[in-house]
C-alpha positions as CSV (number, residue, x, y, z in Angstrom):
1,X,-18.3,-84.5,-43.3
2,X,-19.6,-81.4,-45.4
3,X,-17.9,-78.5,-45.3
4,X,-20.8,-75.9,-45.4
5,X,-22.6,-77.2,-42.8
6,X,-19.0,-77.4,-40.6
7,X,-19.2,-73.0,-41.5
8,X,-22.0,-72.2,-40.5
9,X,-22.4,-74.5,-37.3
10,X,-18.8,-73.5,-36.3
11,X,-20.0,-69.6,-36.5
12,X,-22.5,-70.0,-33.8
13,X,-20.3,-71.6,-32.1
14,X,-18.2,-68.6,-31.6
15,X,-20.9,-66.7,-30.8
16,X,-21.3,-68.9,-28.0
17,X,-18.1,-68.5,-27.3
18,X,-17.8,-64.9,-27.1
19,X,-20.7,-65.1,-25.3
20,X,-19.6,-66.6,-22.1
21,X,-16.6,-64.8,-22.6
22,X,-18.8,-61.2,-21.8
23,X,-20.8,-62.7,-19.0
24,X,-17.9,-64.5,-16.9
25,X,-17.4,-60.6,-16.5
26,X,-20.4,-60.3,-14.3
27,X,-20.5,-63.5,-13.1
28,X,-18.2,-63.2,-9.7
29,X,-21.4,-64.1,-6.4
30,X,-23.2,-66.3,-6.3
31,X,-26.5,-64.5,-6.6
32,X,-24.6,-63.0,-9.8
33,X,-24.3,-66.7,-11.1
34,X,-28.1,-67.4,-10.0
35,X,-30.6,-65.1,-11.1
36,X,-28.0,-62.6,-12.8
37,X,-27.7,-60.4,-9.4
38,X,-31.7,-60.2,-10.8
39,X,-31.4,-56.6,-12.8
40,X,-32.4,-58.6,-15.7
41,X,-33.8,-56.6,-18.8
42,X,-37.4,-58.6,-19.5
43,X,-37.6,-58.9,-23.0
44,X,-34.2,-61.3,-22.4
45,X,-35.9,-62.8,-19.4
46,X,-38.8,-63.6,-21.7
47,X,-36.9,-65.2,-25.1
48,X,-34.7,-66.4,-22.2
49,X,-37.6,-68.5,-20.4
50,X,-38.7,-69.6,-23.9
51,X,-35.3,-70.8,-25.4
52,X,-35.1,-72.6,-21.9
53,X,-38.7,-73.8,-22.1
54,X,-39.5,-75.4,-25.4
55,X,-35.9,-77.8,-26.1
56,X,-35.1,-80.2,-27.8
57,X,-38.2,-81.4,-27.9
58,X,-39.6,-78.7,-29.7
59,X,-37.1,-78.7,-32.5
60,X,-36.9,-82.9,-32.4
61,X,-39.9,-84.3,-30.2
62,X,-42.9,-81.7,-31.5
63,X,-42.0,-82.4,-35.0
64,X,-41.8,-86.0,-34.4
65,X,-45.6,-86.1,-33.1
66,X,-46.8,-84.1,-36.2
67,X,-45.0,-86.5,-39.0
68,X,-46.7,-89.5,-36.4
69,X,-49.6,-89.0,-36.1
70,X,-50.9,-85.4,-38.2
71,X,-53.4,-83.0,-37.2
72,X,-53.8,-84.0,-34.1
73,X,-50.8,-83.0,-32.6
74,X,-51.9,-79.4,-32.5
75,X,-53.5,-79.8,-29.6
76,X,-49.8,-79.6,-28.2
77,X,-49.5,-76.6,-29.1
78,X,-52.9,-75.2,-27.7
79,X,-51.7,-76.5,-25.0
80,X,-48.5,-75.1,-24.8
81,X,-49.2,-72.0,-25.6
82,X,-51.9,-71.8,-23.0
83,X,-49.8,-72.6,-20.5
84,X,-47.2,-70.0,-21.2
85,X,-50.1,-67.6,-20.2
86,X,-50.7,-69.1,-17.1
87,X,-47.6,-69.0,-15.6
88,X,-47.2,-65.1,-16.8
89,X,-50.7,-64.5,-15.2
90,X,-50.8,-67.1,-12.1
91,X,-46.7,-67.5,-11.2
92,X,-44.9,-64.5,-13.0
93,X,-45.5,-61.3,-10.8
94,X,-46.1,-63.3,-7.8
95,X,-42.7,-65.3,-7.2
96,X,-41.0,-62.0,-8.3
97,X,-42.1,-60.1,-5.7
98,X,-42.4,-62.7,-2.9
99,X,-38.8,-63.2,-4.2
100,X,-37.2,-59.3,-3.7
101,X,-39.0,-59.7,-0.5
102,X,-36.8,-63.1,0.9
103,X,-34.7,-62.0,-1.3
104,X,-34.7,-65.9,-3.2
105,X,-32.7,-67.0,-5.2
106,X,-34.2,-71.1,-5.7
107,X,-37.7,-71.8,-6.1
108,X,-36.9,-73.8,-2.8
109,X,-35.4,-70.5,-1.5
110,X,-39.1,-69.4,-1.8
111,X,-40.9,-71.7,-0.6
112,X,-38.9,-72.4,3.1
113,X,-39.2,-69.0,2.8
114,X,-42.5,-68.4,1.9
115,X,-44.1,-71.4,4.3
116,X,-41.8,-70.4,7.2
117,X,-40.2,-73.8,7.3
118,X,-37.2,-74.6,10.2
119,X,-37.2,-78.2,9.2
120,X,-35.6,-78.1,6.2
121,X,-38.0,-81.5,4.6
122,X,-39.3,-78.3,1.1
123,X,-35.8,-78.0,0.2
124,X,-34.6,-81.1,0.8
125,X,-37.2,-83.0,-1.0
126,X,-37.2,-80.2,-3.3
127,X,-33.8,-80.8,-4.5
128,X,-34.7,-84.0,-4.9
129,X,-37.5,-83.5,-6.9
130,X,-34.7,-81.5,-8.9
131,X,-31.9,-84.1,-9.3
132,X,-33.8,-86.9,-10.5
133,X,-36.2,-85.1,-12.7
134,X,-34.0,-82.7,-14.3
135,X,-31.3,-84.7,-14.5
136,X,-33.8,-86.7,-16.6
137,X,-34.7,-84.3,-18.3
138,X,-31.0,-82.8,-19.4
139,X,-30.2,-86.4,-20.6
140,X,-33.5,-85.9,-23.4
141,X,-31.8,-82.6,-24.3
142,X,-28.0,-84.1,-24.5
143,X,-30.9,-87.2,-26.8
144,X,-31.7,-84.5,-28.9
145,X,-28.4,-82.8,-29.6
146,X,-27.4,-86.3,-30.8
147,X,-29.7,-86.9,-33.2
148,X,-29.2,-83.6,-34.7
149,X,-25.4,-83.9,-35.3
150,X,-26.1,-88.1,-36.8
151,X,-28.1,-86.0,-39.1
152,X,-26.3,-83.1,-39.8
153,X,-22.7,-84.1,-39.7
154,X,-23.7,-87.7,-40.4
155,X,-21.8,-89.5,-37.4
156,X,-23.6,-91.8,-34.5
157,X,-26.2,-90.2,-32.0
158,X,-23.7,-90.7,-29.4
159,X,-21.3,-89.0,-31.0
160,X,-23.1,-86.4,-31.1
161,X,-23.8,-86.6,-27.4
162,X,-20.9,-86.4,-26.1
163,X,-20.2,-83.1,-28.6
164,X,-23.9,-81.3,-26.9
165,X,-21.8,-82.2,-23.6
166,X,-18.7,-80.7,-24.1
167,X,-20.4,-77.3,-25.6
168,X,-22.9,-77.0,-23.2
169,X,-21.1,-77.3,-20.0
170,X,-18.5,-75.5,-21.1
171,X,-19.9,-72.3,-21.6
172,X,-22.6,-72.4,-18.8
173,X,-19.5,-73.5,-16.3
174,X,-18.3,-70.6,-18.0
175,X,-20.9,-68.0,-17.7
176,X,-23.4,-68.6,-14.8
177,X,-26.9,-67.3,-14.8
178,X,-25.7,-64.4,-17.6
179,X,-24.6,-65.7,-19.9
180,X,-27.5,-68.6,-20.1
181,X,-29.8,-65.6,-20.4
182,X,-27.6,-64.4,-23.1
183,X,-27.3,-67.1,-25.5
184,X,-31.1,-67.6,-25.1
185,X,-31.8,-65.2,-26.4
186,X,-29.4,-65.6,-29.6
187,X,-31.2,-69.1,-29.6
188,X,-34.1,-68.6,-29.0
189,X,-33.7,-65.6,-32.8
190,X,-32.0,-69.0,-34.1
191,X,-35.1,-71.5,-33.4
192,X,-38.0,-68.6,-35.0
193,X,-35.5,-68.0,-37.7
194,X,-35.0,-71.4,-38.6
195,X,-39.3,-72.3,-37.4
196,X,-40.3,-69.7,-39.8
197,X,-37.7,-71.0,-42.5
198,X,-38.5,-74.4,-43.3
199,X,-42.1,-74.9,-43.2
200,X,-41.7,-72.8,-46.6
201,X,-39.2,-74.0,-48.4
202,X,-40.8,-77.3,-47.9
203,X,-44.2,-76.0,-49.2
204,X,-42.0,-74.4,-52.1
205,X,-40.5,-78.1,-52.9
206,X,-43.9,-80.5,-52.2
207,X,-46.0,-77.8,-54.5
208,X,-48.2,-75.7,-52.4
209,X,-50.4,-77.0,-49.3
210,X,-53.2,-78.9,-50.8
211,X,-50.6,-80.9,-52.9
212,X,-49.5,-81.6,-49.3
213,X,-52.8,-82.7,-47.9
214,X,-53.2,-84.4,-50.6
215,X,-50.3,-86.8,-50.0
216,X,-50.9,-87.0,-46.5
217,X,-54.6,-88.0,-47.4
218,X,-53.9,-91.1,-49.7
219,X,-50.9,-92.4,-47.7
220,X,-53.1,-91.8,-44.1
221,X,-56.2,-89.7,-43.5
222,X,-56.4,-89.8,-40.1
223,X,-54.0,-87.9,-39.8
224,X,-55.8,-85.3,-41.1
225,X,-58.4,-85.5,-38.7
226,X,-57.4,-83.3,-35.1
227,X,-58.5,-86.1,-33.2
228,X,-56.3,-88.4,-34.9
229,X,-60.1,-90.4,-36.4
230,X,-60.9,-91.1,-32.4
231,X,-65.2,-89.5,-32.3
232,X,-66.9,-88.5,-28.6
233,X,-65.0,-89.7,-24.9
234,X,-61.9,-91.2,-26.8
235,X,-61.6,-87.7,-29.0
236,X,-61.8,-85.4,-25.7
237,X,-58.8,-88.6,-24.0
238,X,-56.6,-87.7,-27.3
239,X,-57.3,-83.9,-26.9
240,X,-56.5,-83.9,-23.3
241,X,-53.5,-86.5,-24.3
242,X,-51.6,-84.0,-26.5
243,X,-52.9,-80.6,-24.3
244,X,-51.8,-81.9,-20.8
245,X,-48.7,-80.2,-20.8
246,X,-50.7,-77.3,-20.1
247,X,-50.2,-78.2,-16.4
248,X,-46.6,-78.1,-15.8
249,X,-45.8,-74.8,-16.8
250,X,-46.5,-74.1,-13.2
251,X,-43.7,-75.8,-12.1
252,X,-40.4,-75.9,-13.8
253,X,-37.9,-74.3,-12.2
254,X,-36.1,-73.9,-14.9
255,X,-38.7,-71.7,-16.4
256,X,-40.0,-69.7,-13.4
257,X,-36.7,-68.8,-12.1
258,X,-36.0,-66.7,-15.3
259,X,-39.4,-64.4,-13.5
260,X,-37.2,-64.1,-9.8
261,X,-34.0,-62.8,-12.1
262,X,-36.3,-60.1,-14.0
263,X,-35.1,-55.9,-13.4
264,X,-39.5,-54.8,-12.8
265,X,-42.4,-57.6,-11.7
266,X,-44.7,-54.9,-13.1
267,X,-42.9,-55.9,-17.0
268,X,-44.4,-59.6,-16.4
269,X,-48.0,-58.9,-17.2
270,X,-48.1,-56.9,-21.0
271,X,-44.2,-56.8,-22.1
272,X,-44.0,-60.2,-21.2
273,X,-47.2,-62.5,-22.1
274,X,-47.0,-59.8,-25.8
275,X,-43.0,-61.4,-26.1
276,X,-43.4,-64.4,-25.2
277,X,-47.1,-65.0,-26.3
278,X,-46.5,-64.2,-30.0
279,X,-43.0,-66.0,-29.8
280,X,-44.7,-69.2,-28.8
281,X,-47.4,-68.3,-31.3
282,X,-45.0,-68.6,-34.7
283,X,-42.6,-71.3,-33.8
284,X,-45.4,-73.5,-32.2
285,X,-46.6,-72.8,-35.7
286,X,-44.0,-73.6,-37.4
287,X,-42.2,-77.1,-35.4
288,X,-46.4,-78.7,-36.1
289,X,-46.1,-77.6,-40.1
290,X,-42.5,-79.2,-40.0
291,X,-43.1,-82.3,-39.0
292,X,-47.1,-82.2,-41.2
293,X,-44.7,-81.3,-44.0
294,X,-41.9,-83.4,-43.9
295,X,-44.9,-86.4,-43.3
296,X,-46.1,-85.4,-46.8
297,X,-42.1,-84.9,-48.8
298,X,-41.7,-88.7,-47.0
299,X,-44.9,-89.8,-48.6
300,X,-44.1,-88.3,-52.1
301,X,-40.1,-89.5,-52.1
302,X,-38.1,-86.1,-51.7
303,X,-36.9,-86.5,-48.7
304,X,-35.8,-89.4,-46.4
305,X,-35.6,-90.3,-42.9
306,X,-34.6,-93.1,-40.4
307,X,-36.8,-90.9,-37.5
308,X,-38.9,-89.1,-37.0
309,X,-37.7,-86.5,-34.9
310,X,-34.7,-85.7,-37.5
311,X,-37.3,-84.7,-39.8
312,X,-36.3,-80.8,-38.7
313,X,-32.6,-81.1,-39.8
314,X,-33.3,-83.7,-42.6
315,X,-35.8,-81.1,-44.6
316,X,-32.9,-78.7,-43.7
317,X,-29.9,-80.5,-45.6
318,X,-31.9,-81.3,-48.5
319,X,-33.5,-77.6,-48.8
320,X,-31.2,-75.4,-48.2
321,X,-26.9,-74.8,-49.1
322,X,-25.1,-76.6,-46.9
323,X,-24.0,-73.1,-45.5
324,X,-27.4,-72.3,-44.5
325,X,-27.9,-75.7,-43.4
326,X,-24.8,-75.3,-40.8
327,X,-27.3,-72.0,-39.3
328,X,-30.6,-74.4,-39.3
329,X,-28.0,-77.2,-37.5
330,X,-26.8,-74.7,-35.1
331,X,-31.1,-73.6,-34.2
332,X,-31.7,-76.6,-33.5
333,X,-28.8,-77.4,-31.1
334,X,-29.7,-73.9,-29.6
335,X,-32.8,-75.4,-28.3
336,X,-31.6,-77.8,-27.0
337,X,-28.9,-76.4,-24.9
338,X,-30.7,-73.3,-24.0
339,X,-33.0,-75.5,-22.4
340,X,-30.3,-77.9,-20.9
341,X,-28.0,-74.9,-19.7
342,X,-30.7,-73.2,-17.5
343,X,-31.9,-76.7,-16.5
344,X,-27.9,-77.9,-15.3
345,X,-28.2,-74.8,-13.9
346,X,-30.9,-75.5,-11.5
347,X,-29.3,-78.7,-10.2
348,X,-26.4,-76.7,-9.6
349,X,-28.2,-74.9,-7.6
350,X,-30.2,-78.2,-5.9
351,X,-26.8,-79.6,-4.6
352,X,-24.6,-76.4,-4.3
353,X,-26.8,-73.8,-3.5
354,X,-29.8,-76.1,-1.2
355,X,-28.0,-79.3,0.1
356,X,-24.4,-77.8,0.4
357,X,-24.3,-74.7,1.7
358,X,-28.3,-74.4,3.5
359,X,-29.4,-78.4,4.3
360,X,-25.5,-79.3,5.6
361,X,-24.6,-75.3,6.8
362,X,-22.1,-75.3,5.4
363,X,-20.0,-71.6,5.3
364,X,-17.9,-70.9,2.6
365,X,-17.4,-67.3,0.6
366,X,-19.1,-66.7,-2.3
367,X,-16.3,-66.8,-5.0
368,X,-16.2,-71.0,-3.4
369,X,-19.9,-71.4,-4.2
370,X,-19.2,-70.3,-7.5
371,X,-17.1,-72.4,-8.0
372,X,-18.2,-75.3,-6.5
373,X,-21.8,-75.1,-8.4
374,X,-19.2,-74.6,-11.6
375,X,-18.6,-78.5,-10.5
376,X,-21.5,-79.9,-9.4
377,X,-22.8,-78.5,-13.1
378,X,-19.9,-80.7,-14.6
379,X,-21.3,-84.0,-12.3
380,X,-24.5,-83.7,-13.3
381,X,-24.2,-83.7,-17.1
382,X,-21.4,-86.4,-16.6
383,X,-24.6,-88.3,-15.0
384,X,-27.6,-86.9,-17.8
385,X,-24.7,-88.1,-20.8
386,X,-25.1,-91.8,-18.8
387,X,-28.8,-91.3,-18.9
388,X,-28.7,-90.0,-22.7
389,X,-26.4,-93.2,-23.9
390,X,-28.2,-96.0,-22.4
391,X,-31.6,-94.9,-22.8
392,X,-34.4,-95.2,-24.8
393,X,-33.4,-91.6,-26.8
394,X,-37.0,-91.0,-28.2
395,X,-37.3,-87.3,-27.2
396,X,-40.7,-86.2,-27.4
397,X,-40.8,-89.3,-24.2
398,X,-38.3,-88.3,-22.4
399,X,-39.4,-84.9,-22.0
400,X,-43.1,-85.6,-20.9
401,X,-41.7,-88.2,-18.4
402,X,-39.0,-85.5,-16.6
403,X,-41.8,-82.7,-17.0
404,X,-44.5,-84.5,-15.5
405,X,-42.1,-85.2,-12.3
406,X,-41.3,-81.5,-12.5
407,X,-45.1,-80.6,-12.6
408,X,-46.3,-82.8,-10.3
409,X,-43.3,-81.7,-7.3
410,X,-43.4,-77.6,-8.3
411,X,-47.0,-76.7,-9.4
412,X,-49.4,-77.3,-7.2
413,X,-47.2,-76.0,-4.2
414,X,-45.8,-72.8,-6.0
415,X,-49.5,-72.3,-6.7
416,X,-51.2,-72.2,-4.1
417,X,-48.7,-70.7,-2.2
418,X,-48.6,-67.5,-4.2
419,X,-52.1,-67.0,-3.7
420,X,-53.2,-68.8,-1.2
421,X,-52.4,-67.6,2.1
422,X,-54.0,-70.9,4.1
423,X,-51.5,-73.2,3.1
424,X,-49.2,-74.7,5.2
425,X,-45.7,-75.8,5.5
426,X,-47.6,-79.7,6.2
427,X,-49.8,-79.7,2.8
428,X,-46.6,-78.4,1.0
429,X,-43.7,-81.6,2.5
430,X,-46.8,-84.2,2.8
431,X,-47.8,-82.7,-1.4
432,X,-44.4,-82.5,-2.2
433,X,-43.3,-86.3,-0.9
434,X,-46.3,-87.6,-2.3
435,X,-45.7,-85.5,-5.9
436,X,-42.6,-87.4,-5.8
437,X,-42.8,-91.0,-4.4
438,X,-45.4,-92.0,-7.0
439,X,-44.2,-90.2,-10.3
440,X,-41.4,-92.2,-9.9
441,X,-43.2,-95.9,-9.0
442,X,-45.8,-94.8,-11.2
443,X,-43.9,-93.5,-14.2
444,X,-40.4,-95.8,-13.9
445,X,-42.9,-99.3,-12.6
446,X,-46.1,-99.0,-13.9
447,X,-47.2,-97.6,-17.0
448,X,-44.1,-95.1,-17.9
449,X,-44.8,-91.9,-19.2
450,X,-48.8,-92.0,-20.0
451,X,-51.3,-94.4,-19.1
452,X,-51.8,-97.8,-20.2
453,X,-54.6,-100.5,-19.8
454,X,-51.1,-102.6,-19.9
455,X,-50.9,-102.2,-16.9
456,X,-50.5,-105.6,-14.3
457,X,-54.0,-105.9,-11.8
458,X,-55.9,-103.8,-10.7
459,X,-53.0,-100.9,-12.4
460,X,-54.3,-101.6,-15.6
461,X,-58.0,-101.1,-15.0
462,X,-57.4,-97.4,-13.9
463,X,-55.2,-97.2,-17.2
464,X,-57.8,-98.3,-19.2
465,X,-59.2,-95.5,-17.7
466,X,-57.6,-92.9,-18.5
467,X,-55.3,-94.6,-21.7
468,X,-52.9,-92.5,-23.4
469,X,-53.7,-89.5,-20.6
470,X,-49.8,-88.8,-19.5
471,X,-49.9,-89.6,-15.7
472,X,-49.0,-86.3,-14.6
473,X,-52.4,-84.8,-15.6
474,X,-53.9,-86.6,-13.7
475,X,-51.1,-86.4,-10.4
476,X,-51.1,-82.6,-10.5
477,X,-54.6,-82.5,-9.4
478,X,-54.4,-85.8,-6.9
479,X,-51.5,-83.1,-5.3
480,X,-53.2,-80.5,-5.5
481,X,-56.3,-81.4,-2.9
482,X,-53.6,-83.9,-0.7
483,X,-51.7,-80.2,-0.3
484,X,-55.0,-78.2,-0.1
485,X,-56.8,-81.4,2.4
486,X,-53.7,-81.6,4.7
487,X,-53.3,-77.1,5.0
488,X,-57.3,-77.0,6.5
489,X,-55.7,-79.1,8.6
490,X,-53.4,-78.1,9.9
491,X,-52.6,-74.2,10.2
492,X,-50.1,-71.3,9.2
493,X,-48.7,-68.9,11.9
494,X,-50.3,-66.3,11.8
495,X,-47.1,-63.1,10.4
496,X,-47.3,-65.5,7.5
497,X,-50.6,-64.9,6.7
498,X,-50.7,-61.4,7.5
499,X,-47.9,-61.0,5.4
500,X,-49.3,-62.6,2.4
501,X,-52.2,-60.5,2.9
502,X,-49.5,-57.1,3.3
503,X,-47.8,-57.9,0.2
504,X,-51.2,-58.7,-1.9
505,X,-53.9,-56.3,-0.5
506,X,-56.2,-54.9,-3.3
507,X,-54.4,-51.2,-3.3
508,X,-56.4,-48.0,-3.8
509,X,-58.3,-47.1,-7.3
510,X,-55.5,-43.9,-6.7
511,X,-52.4,-44.1,-6.4
512,X,-49.7,-41.2,-6.2
513,X,-50.9,-38.1,-8.8
514,X,-52.1,-40.4,-10.7
515,X,-55.8,-40.7,-12.9
516,X,-58.9,-42.8,-12.0
517,X,-57.8,-43.7,-16.0
518,X,-53.9,-43.9,-16.0
519,X,-54.4,-46.3,-13.1
520,X,-57.7,-48.6,-14.8
521,X,-55.5,-48.8,-17.4
522,X,-53.1,-50.9,-15.7
523,X,-54.1,-54.6,-14.1
524,X,-54.9,-55.1,-10.4
525,X,-51.4,-57.1,-10.5
526,X,-49.4,-54.1,-11.8
527,X,-51.2,-52.1,-9.2
528,X,-50.3,-54.7,-7.1
529,X,-46.6,-54.5,-8.0
530,X,-46.4,-51.0,-8.0
531,X,-47.7,-50.2,-4.6
532,X,-44.4,-52.8,-3.1
533,X,-42.0,-51.4,-5.0
534,X,-42.7,-47.7,-3.5
535,X,-43.0,-49.4,0.1
536,X,-39.9,-50.4,-0.3
537,X,-40.9,-54.8,-0.4
538,X,-39.4,-56.1,-2.9
């Protein structure tokens, strides 16, 4: 084991330990444990949102895809960027306003209150979706951590997985949401620096971008084609297959919970979009070019890597002094942990709060609920550990499967409930049940994470129509249609419709003492948020 790499990583680990200790002083109630008391600054919430979003997929899975597919993998970056913007436009501000109105701590809290569901079925379905797919997502992060430790410290993947689980679970149990948010801020910074530094070092090592493209062209010319060499309809399907991540952003509980925690919903627009958009562009650029240039280095004999998804840690060890490589390894672990910690927290809330407290009606003190939640975190981590050790260990595929289940389960109903007053609880129940069952069957039993013509019978014919397109992309729109149809066949309570109209009605163009120019300088969403706050509705 390289002592320099170990030193750099231990410095980073000590910083995380301090943040966990500091955050524990502010974690005394259930509200503080899950959403930070709804007093999180927009800068922290935004960076935490993106750190939670990209995970080990950004630092390992996506560079691995760029290593294998070349320029065509850039469509995934486009999908992620526009998915990020869609979240801040369609979900963030409205969800924060509704969450404040209902005092909602979790996504199931919001859905139950918004749709006035007294059957508890929405909460039960939400808990099942979260437990199944979030545990699978956590397992993908543990796998990413294991690969990073294996490449950086020369240990086995499984030993690295166990180390990741121990570190991660310890500080989530200790600090709750405050620890998660503020470690995410540190981790987002580490991720950004890593993904800026590594591609430039690679360019210097290989002799410039022109030299890199020459090497790649001689090895495989299709890697320099934006559609992987495909043309016509096949090219469109190729682009959709990579860019399909866009719809998934609308239904990720560990991401949208950040919007529920921010102190002011108005700041989720211009400040939030600017911070998040800038960070997203920089890290996706860096992750893509790290994998793209890593392939050129591999072909030139400069880099030895056994697994394309280990290309960034391998480049760090090859291109940097050992102590600096230790910080880069820490940056990669940051990406893994910044997502897995949020996922553990959301999974914990689904079991401890949504099921044990709300569905079973178990009344406990706030401190007791926090302690139970911490036990649940440990339990979910152990299940994720088992899946990580026994699973396929292909991060891109593992993340796509879990991402898709959450996207289909929550994305359509969250979007519709925030924007369409006619959404009903019956539509939500049927749509979420369909999403859960169909994703499990299609991904676990028939196709895997993407459609394929190799499936048996009629499923193979259908798979051929959407060859290599992720299952969740098509299923998202099917679920959306199901919810709309059932909602049109049923009727929402009048008070629910009136509340939606009252909260999101157009506000007067001139409010307070502001001039027309000052008022129009804001978006309509910002004006609505200001109106709601002044009325004491959030």
